[in-house]
N, C-alpha and C positions, 0 to 999 in steps of 0.2 A: 665611632661611635662616640661622643662626649662621655665623659662617665655621670654625666647626670641626670643619662637620660631617664632611670628606673627606680630615680629617687622618691620619687611620690610613694612608688612601693616596696621602700627598703624596712626595713627590722631595725629600727638602732635601739640601743640599749641605753635606757635613761638614766639618770644621773644621781648616783647615790645621794640621796636625801637628811640622813643621818651622819654624823662622824663616829667613825667610832671610838668611845677614850678613852676603852678600857682593850687593849691591842694582846695584852701577856692572856684575859680571861678569855678573849675572841678567837685568840688561835688554840687554847686552850681547848676548846669547844669546837670546832672545826677537825680539830685530828680525834679527839673522842668520836664526831660519826663516823670514821672510819673503822672503827672498833669496833670487831667482833667476840662477844664472849657468849661463850655458848657451856651449860652444866646442867646436867642429871640428877634430878634428887635420887633419892635411893629407892620412892615407889615409882616415878619413871623405870629408872632396871629396871624393875622387878615384873611389872607391868612392859615391860617388853617385848619378852618371849611369851608367844601364846600356849592356851590354856591346851590341854589334854582333851581332847575328845571322846566322850560315851560314846558315840552312836558311829552310824556306819561312815563310811565315809574314811577320805586322806588324815593327816595328819596336819592339823595349820603349823608354818614355820614362822609364822609371822602375829604380831596380834596387832588389832586394832590401832592402836598406840602408836608402834614403830610404822604402820601402816597413814595414818593423820599425819605424825610428825614432816615423815618423809614430802609427801603432797604439799601439807604448809609450807617448807624448807623450798622445798619446787613453785610456788607461784611466790612464792618471798623472793626468792633471787633471778622467776623466771625463766629457768631450768630446763634443757629438754628431762627424759626420764631416766638414761643412761648418766646421764651428768649428775641428776639425784643421787643416781645409787651412788657416782662415786665420790661425793658431796659428805653424805650422810660415815661412803666408810673412811672416807678422812678425817672425820671429826670422829667416831668412835676410836679410832687407833690415835690420833692426837690425844684424846681426854683415859686412851689407858684403858678400853675397857672391851671383852669381849664377848661380844653380842651377833647378832645377824641381823646384818644390810639386806633388809627389801627389796628383792630383786626389779629390775624393768619392767622384764610382761608381769609382774605380783602390783604394782602399779597403775600398769596399765591396760588390765583388769579392773581393780579399786575406781578406778576411774570412765571403767564400762558399765560399773556398775551405780556409781555415781549419777552418773547422765540417765540412766536407763530409772533409776527414785523420782531424778526430777520433772523429763516429762510424763511422770504417771499420778 
């Protein structure tokens, strides 16, 4: 088979239309795209722990904020639930915060509840 048999169906990368004139700034911008900066405000740290329940049932371990944060990071980075649990744990460890990490079964339950609400 010659090389040009499928030439009409090949995807070609188009040539760059504009020349980069500020290569130092361009390189810095590309490096900044890979940067991951995470911070927790004092309000977020206070809201991370679940409030005590006054009614019947077991005490909640994780607040809605903690679960929503975990599910948001899961969506952004396209992670599985156990990987999300590990990511949240490592972020909290790097920040030196002693907060509970929502486990994958809690995140799975939250996803099921969210799906039920969307169907209704």
